[in-house]
N, C-alpha and C positions, 0 to 999 in steps of 0.2 A: 878110544871109545868114550872115556869119561869127558874128554874135551867136546866130543860131538853132543853128548847129553847136556852138557852145560850150555852149549850154543843153542840147542833146541829150547831149553828152559827160558833163556834170556829172550829169544825170539817170541816165544809164547807170551811172556810177560809184556813185551812191547806191543804185541798185537792186541792183547787184552786191554792194555791202557788206551791204545788208540781206539779200539771199539767202544770202550766205556766213554771216552771223551766225545766220540762221535754221537753216541746215544744221548749223552747228557747235554751236550752243548751245540753240536754242529748239525744234528739231524732235526731240521725244522719241519720235517714231515710229521713230527710229533704233534698230535692234534691239539694239545694244550700248551704248546710252546708259545710264549708271548707274541712272537712275530706272526703266528697263525691266528691267534685269538683276537688281537686288538685291530681296530680299524677306525674309519671316520666316525662311526656311530658312538665311539667312546668320548669324542670331543677333546679329551685330554687323558694323559697317562702319567702316573706317578711311579717312579722306580726308586725304592728305598734301599740305600746301601747301609746306612747307620740309623737304626730305628730310633734310639733315644734322642739323638741330635735332631732328627726330623720332627719328632714329637715336640721337642722343646721349641722348635721354630714355628710350631702351630701350623704346619703345612698340610695336615690332614683336611683343613678347611678348604683347600683347593679342590678337593674331590667330594665335597659334601653332597653332591647329587647321587653318589654311590651309596645305596642303602647299607653296605657293609663297612662304610668309613668309620662309623662310631665304634665298631668292634675292634678297629686297629688301635684304639687308645689303650687297650688292656693287654698288650702282648709283651710286656717287659720280661716275663718268664721264659720267652722263646729265644733270648739272646744266645744261648748255648748252641742253637742250631746253626748259627752263622749263615743264615739264609737271606737272600734278596727277596724283596716283596714288590710285586707289580700290582697296581690298582687302577681300575678304570675310573675316569672322571664322571661318567654318566650311567654306566650299566653296573649291575650287581656282580662284579667280577673281581676276585683277588687271586693272584698266583704267587705261590712260594717257590723259590728256585734255590737248590743247594747242590753241592758238588757230588754227593753220594745219593744212593737210592733211599727212598723213604722207608722207615721202619714202621710197623703197625702201631707201636706205642707212641711214636712221634705224631702220627696222623691223628690218633685218638686225642692226644693232648691238644693239638691245634683245634680240633672240632669243639673242644670244651669252651673255647672263647667265642664261638660264633653261634648265637642263640636264635637267629631268625628262623622262621618256619620255612619248610620246602627248599632247603639248601641242598645242592648237589656237591659232592666231594669226589674228585677224579684225580687219579695218580698215573703219571707216565714218566718213567725214568726219574730224573731229578726234579720234576715239576709236580706240584700239588695245586689244583685249581678248585676254588670254592666259588660257587655261582648260584644264581637264582633265576630260573626261567631263561637259561642261556640258549641263544640261537646263534650259530656261526655266521660270521659276516659273509656277504656275497661279494667276493672280490673278482672284478671283471678281468684283471690281468695282473702280471707281476708289478705293473706300475702302481697298483693300489696296495701292494704288500708293505707291511710295516717292517722295514729292514734297517731302521736307523737306531734301534734301541741300544745296539752295541756301541754307538758313538758317544754315549754319555760318559762324562768324566767319572771314573770309578773312585777317585779320591774325594769326591763330593759326598755330602751327607745324603743327598738325593738328587735325582734328575727329574725334571717335569717338562713334559711336552704338551703343548696346546695347539689346536688347529685354528689358524687364522686364514680365512678364505681358502686357498688351495695349498697353503704351506703349513708345515709343522714347525713351530718355534720352540726352542729348548731353553730352559732355565736350569742352571746348576746351583744347588744350595750348599753353602759352605759354613761350617761352624767356626766363628772367629773368637770363641771363648767369651767369657763375661756376659753371656746372654745375647751377643750380636751374631747375626747371620748375614752372609753375603750371597746375593743372587746374581748369577751371570747369565744373560740372555742373548741369544743371537737375534739381532734386530736390524737386518740390512736395509730395510725400507725407511728407517728413521734418519732424519738429517737434522742434527742439533749442532750447536756451536762447540767450540773447545770447552772442556771442563774448566771451571773457574775456581781459584782459591779465594773463596768468598769470606772466610772468617776474618782474616786481617783487614779486609776491605771495610767491614761494617761494624765490628764489635766496639770501636771507639765511640760510637754515637748511639748505640742501642742500650736502653736502661736494663740493669741487671734484674729488675723485678718483672721483666716481660715474661709472659707465661707460654709463649709459642714463638716459633721462628720458621718461616717458610721462604727459602731463597729459590729464585728461578733465574737461570741463565737466560740471557736475552732471546736467543733463538728457540730455546725450549719453551719459553713463555709465549712466543709468537705462534708456535705450532700447537699449543694447547689452550690458548685464550684468544678468541677472535676479537674481543673488545680491545685488548691490549694491542694486538697486531694492527688494527685499523684506527687506533686512537692516537691522541697527541703524545702519550707517554713514550710510544715507540720512536718518536722523533728525537728524544734526548737520551734514553737509556743506553749506556755504553756496554758494560759487562753483564749487568743484571740488577735485580732489586729484591728486597726482603719485605715480606708482610709479617707483622707481629701483632700480638694481643698484649695490651698494656692497660692495667687497671680497668678492664672491661671494655676498652675501646680498641677497635681494629685500625691499624695504620700502616703506611707504606714508607720504606726507606729506600731511596734510589740513588744511584750514581748518575752522572751525566757526562756527555761528550763535550769536548772543548768547543766553545762558541755556541753551545746549545743550552743556554740557561733555561730551566723549566719555567720560572715565573714569566720570563719574557715571551716564551712560546705560548703560554696560557693567555697572557695579555693580548697578544696578536690574534689569537683565535677566539677571543671573547666576542659574543654577539652584541653586547651593549655595555656601556660604561657602568651601569648599576650592578653588574655581576662581578665587578672587580672592587676590592677594598684593599687599600694600602695602609698598614699600620707600622708603628715604630719598629717592631721586632718580627713582623710576619706579613705575608700577603694572604688574601682570601679570595676565592673564586666560587662561582656557582655555574651550573650548566655543563659540567664535564663528568664523564664516566671514564675512569682510568683503567680499570680491570673489570672482570665479570662481577667481582664482589666488593669493589670500592669505587665510590662510596656505597655504603650499604643501601641507603635510600637513593634511588637513581637520580643522578644529576644534582644532588643536594649540595649545600655549601661545604667547601673544604678549606682548611687552613694550611698554609705552606710556610715552613721554617727551614732555614739553612744552618747546618752545623758542619764545620770543617768543609770538606768538599762533597758533602752529601746533602740531599734535600729530603725533608720529611713531609708527608701528607697526612693530615689528621682531620677528622670531622667534628672536632670539639676544640674551641679556642682555649678553654681552661686546661685540657689535656696537653695541648701544644706547649703551653707555658710550663706545665709540670715537667715535660721532657727537657725543656731548656734549663730548668732548675736542676734536674737530675744530672745533666751534663756538667753544669758548673760545680756541682757537689762531687763530681767524680764517681757517680753511681752508675757506671757503665760496665758492660761485660768485659771490656778490655782491662779494667782495673779491679776485676773480681775473678782471679784465677780459678778459685774453687767453683764458682758459678759457671765459668766458661767450660771447665772440664765436665760439669754436670750436663751442660747443653750438648757439647760437641764430642765428648770422649767416645772412642770406638768407631767414629765415622771417618771416612777418607777426607783428605785435605782438599782435593779437587773434585768438584761435582757440577752437574747440570741442574740438579734439584736437591735441596736439603730440607727435610720436613720434620720438625720437632714440636711435640706438644706434650701434654701431661702423660699420655699413655703410649707415646710413639716416638721412635727415632728412626729415620729412614733417609736414604740418599740414593740418587741415580747418577751414574757417571757413564757417558757414552764415549767409547773409544774403539777404534778399529772395527767398526760395525758390530760391536758387542755392547750390550747395555748391562752395566754392573750395578746391581741394587744391593745396598746394605740395609737391613731392617731389623728392628727389635722392638719389644715392649719394654721400656726401661724399668728394671726391677727396683723397687724401694726408692724411686726418685720422684720428687714432687717439684715440677717446674713452676707450678702456680703457687708461689710462696708469697704470703702476705708479710711484708716487713712490719712487724708489730712494734718495733722500737723507733721507727722513723716514718714520717709521712710528709707529703707536700700537697698543697692545694692552691688553686688559683681562685680569686674572688672577682666579683663584678665591679671592682673599683680599684683605684690606686691606693694600696695600703699606706696609711700615714702613721698609724700607731696601733698597738695591740693591748688588749686588757684580758689577761688570763683570769679565769673564775672557777672556783670549786663548784662542780656541777653535780648536785645530788640526784638529778634525774637520770644522768647518763653515766654515773659512777666513775668519774674521773675529773680531769680538768679540761674544760672547753675554753675557747679563746674568741674574744670579740675583735674583729678587724674593722677599722673605720678609716674613712678618708677625711681630708680636711674640709670637703664640701658637704659632709653630713650623711654620706652613705655608710651603712654598717652591715655586717654579716657575722653570724655566730657559727663557729666551726667546732664540731664535736671532738671528743678525745681521740677519735680515730681518723680525723681529717675530713669528715663529711659535713656539708652545709646543712644546718638545722633550720635557720630562718634568716631573712635579710630585710632591710628597710632603708628608707631615705628620709631624713629629717628636713630636707629642702633648705637647710641653712648650715653654715660652717659650725663645726664643733669647736668649742673654746676650751683650752686647757686639756687635761687628761680625763678620760672616762674613769669614774671611780667605781669600785666594787664595794658594796655595803651589805649589811644584814639588817634590813629595816625592822623586822619583827623579832630579832634575836633568837631565831630558831634554827640556825645553821643552814638556812636557805637564802641564797644570795641574789642580789639584783645589781643592775647597772644604773648609775646616776650620771646623767649627761647634761651638759650645759651648752646652749647656743647663745646668741646675742641677747635674746629676750625670753628664752624659755628654759625650763628645767624639766627633763624627762626622767622617768623612773621605769625601767623595763625589767620584767621578770625573765626566768630562763625559758619561757615559752614565747618570748618576744612580745608579750602583752604589756600594756601600761598598767601601773599599779594605782589603785584608788582614783583620785581626781586629777592625777598628772596627765598631761604636762601642765606645769604652772606657766602662766603668761604674765610677763612684766610689762609695765608701761615704758620703762626706761632700760637702757643698756645695762646688762649685768656684767660687772667688771672684776669680780673676785672668784676664787674657788669656793666650793661649798663645804661646810663642816656639819657634822651631825652630833647630837648629844641627847641624853635622856634627862627629862625634868618631870618630876611627879609621875614617874612610871611610863611616860610616853616618849617616843622618838620625835625629835624635832630637827629642823635644818635651818642654817643661817647662810645668807649670801649678801654681798654688797653690790650697790649699783653706782652709776655715774653721777648721781645726785648726792652722794655721800650718805645714802640711807642703808640701813640694815633691814633685810626682810626675814621674818621668821615664819616657817611653814611647819605644819604637822606632817605625820607620816602618810597622810592621804593627799598631800599636795595643796591643802587649804591654807590660805594666808591667815596667820594668827596676829601678826603685828608688823608695823613698819616704824622704825625710829630713825631720827636724824642724828648722825654722829658729827657731821661737819658739812662743809659746802663742796669739798673736792671728792673725786671718785675714790671708792674703796679699792685698794689694790692687793692687800694681803688677805689670806683666808681669815674670816672673822671667827673668834672662838668664844663660846659661852663659858662664864666663870661663876662659881658660887663664892661671892665675897661677903662674908658676914651675914649669910642668909638671904642676900639679894642676888637675883639673876642678872648678871652684868655681861657685857659683850666688849671684847677687845678687838681692835683692828688698826691698820695703818692706811692712811690715804695717800693720794698721789703727791701731796706736798711733804711726804715722809714724816707726817705727824702721827704720833702714837696716841690713840684715843681709847677711852674707856666710858661706855655708856650703860644705860639701864634698859632692860628688855621688857619689864613688866611695870615699872614705876615711872610716872611722868616726871622725869628730872633731866636736867641738862647734862650732857656728856662732859667728861673731863679731858683736857689735853695734857698728856703726860710729858710731852716734849718731842723734840726731833729724835729720829732714830736712824741708825745705819743698817738696820736689819735687812738681810737678803733672803733669809729663810726663817720662818717661825713655826713652831709646833706646840701642841698642847701636851703636857706630860704631867700626869698625876695632879690634875687640876690647876696647873700653873703653865704660863706661857714662857717658852725659852726661845730667844732669838739668836741667830748666828750671822756673822758677817766676816768677810775676808778683807784685810787691808795690809798692803806692803809686805806680802808674803807671810802674814801671820793670821791666825784664825781666833776670833773672839766670840764670847757668848755673853748674854745678859738675861737674867731671870726676873720675871714679873712676880712678885711675892703675893701671898694669899691676901694681904691687906690692900692690894692694888697699887703698890709702889715698886719701882724698879730697884734691883740691887745694882751695885757697881759693875761695870764691864770687866770681864775676866779674859785673859789670854789663855787659850786652850793649847795651841800647838803651832808649829810652823808648817807651811805648805799651802795647798789649795783645797778649798771646800768643794769636793767632787760631787757629793750627793747627800741630801738630807731627806729622811721620811719620818713617820711617827715613831719608829722604833729605834733608829740609829742614824749616825752620820758617818760619811766616808771622807777621809783626809788623804790627799796624795802629795807626796814629795818626790818628784821625778817618777821613778817606777816603783817606789816603796809606798804601799798602801796600808792605812790603818782603818779599823772600824771601831767606833766608840758608841756605847749606849748613851742615853741622855742623862745618866749620872756621871758621864765622862770617864768611864772605865774603858780601857782598851780590851775589846772582846775578840779581835782578830787582827792579824797583820801578815803581810806577804810581800816579799821582794820579788817582783815579776821579772821574767827573763826577756821582756820586751818593753819598749817605751811608748808606743802609740796605742793607748788604751781607749777603745770606743765605748765600752761600758764596763762597770764593775758592780755586780749585784750580789749582795750578801743575803743569804737565806738564814734567818734567825733560828728557825726550828731545827736545822741540822748543822749549824755552824760551818757552812761551806760557802764558796763564792763561785760565780761564773764570770769570766772576763773575756771580752772581745779584743783580740789583737787586730787593731784596725788596719795595720800595714799588711799583715799576712792573711787577713780574712779568716782567722781561726777563732773558735770559741773554746776556751779552756775552762775546766772545772777543777777546783782544788778543795780537798777536805780540810778539816780543822787543823791537821798537822802540816798543811801546805803541799801535800802530795796530790798529783794529778789523778782524777778519778779514772777508772777503767773505761775504755772505749772513747775517751777524749784525747785530743781536741776534735771538734766538729767544724764543718765549714760554715762560715757566717759572713754577713755583709752589713756594713753601715751601722746597724744597731742590733742588739739582742735583748730578749726578754726571758725571764725565768720565774717559775712558780713551783713550789713544792706542795704536793697533795698528801696530807698525813693519813688520809683514809686508804688510798691505794699505794701509799709509800713510794710514790714516783716523782722524780724530778722532771719537769717539763721545761725544755729550753727551746725558744723560738727565734727565728730570724726571718728577714724578708729579702728575697732574691728575685730579681726580674718579675716583679709584680705578683710573686707567689709567696705563700707562707710555708715555712718548713718547721717541723717540730721534731725534736729529738727527745726520746723518753728513756729514762734510766731508773731502774729500781735502786732505791737507797736504803 
């Protein structure tokens, strides 16, 4: 008897479980069962398995036509119910589904989150439907029945169905952690190529300062961009291409198939010869539209450069040259692992589309008739990073030399780039062009930076064959400059103060010294001799008389009068190679048979005996110090001939050695390795050095912003490295 009762109890329990399961899950006659409620009128259906993950994926925006969608944002407190949520994409319908029947307090709690007027709440078995003005769908047959909801992957955060033509397309949403979500969509109608491992293909040529990255596999691009599909670019692209934004410019990086060189294809398809320009480091074309959005201005001129086995298309010549410089400096994604991780971390390796920008990371991978989408808004990442410590820029001329200048207007150090033909351009402390000009005559010697009015506001002093120009930091001429000479000017310019006013001295081919005031007016011309003046002339106060010292092309040392009509004195022959004015006296230096000598012109106008200073080579002399080199051992002396710095360099080919008096440090160009080193007063390398450099380097220290500015010229571009000292 007991056994019979036990069997009856077990059978009753099984029957009850079966009945409950039928009522809760299998009985689709339930009028608010999702399969009965939803239809084509909903346009799309969202099934939420994991509420918080779906919310983090911002997927409620997919059903923003549903007036109840906004209320779904506030349901964190309902996690304990362990309920699925169905939501219409078009109608005001939300259905909660759970394993057990609804309790009154649970229903009341859910009602508290939905505040719209005229809402209906209906409960049947395990379903609770919230709706507004609900009208059942008119389903003509079982063919129109929504019976596919059970097919969604229950391991996903959510399933999303959308109707396209007569088919329902499903996307499964997966949480990949770290803010990334993957979306898998059935897409049997799409025909793309094989997914491509694009990252190793392109990172070696893309600048790490790029602010976006959009890769398109070739067949994906052809299916989504008719301009590309029907244009010349489709003739050479092999695997795909990348569009990037770099310093405000949009450009394309493409691979190409064997024997399908892009420049040759564009030359062949050019309508006329004038549309093609061939330069030393690039080609240029007009009349081509490569994609829907490049060039931005339809058929405008584009510039084509080749790096490794890739070709880059840019609509700015200066930007093209900047990219070449960045590549030579190693400023690419391939050589910046942290930046590479910031760009690509969390995305799959093989894709048909990879789309990265400041507020987005996404990819599409098509495989086995499924479209896999990974998408996120990258948290706390800034892809548009301005490199504040380094910049590069191209100028409209071949840079011959640079003149850094403390710029009181722009609160930093600007730099004047100039060509040997007379073109010049001022670049700001952040690498932007401020102004430019053309003297229409070759610049002679070095451009000098001076302070005409002794007010810490600087100007550029520039000499051509017959003119002297004085430009301020706005690019304007000062006073009555330029000064025009009748004869060739053959010496550098010196400045001095006499009776409280700034004056300038320069020599010419006739052996004359010209004296100008600060406004560029000619004050006097005196004859020193018959041969051209070749040294910088210096004004000296000798026993109350304003005198001038200079050397002519016959290597005669001369001493004349600037204000008194008297004949110049010939002091004799000199071996001077460099002469400077120091504390009112002239010191001359020369090198002979591996030894360095100096000679001082005393205050009475007579020379002291020649003195040997050291052994080695005279590497550099300026108004503040001289640099002596003995193999790779360098010394810096002041003009009292005290050693103020010395350094045994770890390399032999020295392109430049620049001593910064204000900070007792040096920058040195290793000519062989193309590296710029910086050493402090103890001889230790500064942090973040060495830097990439070519041929020559230039350095200036700005005491106002406490920044060391180091410049070099690479591929017709100027590069600046800034370091706080």
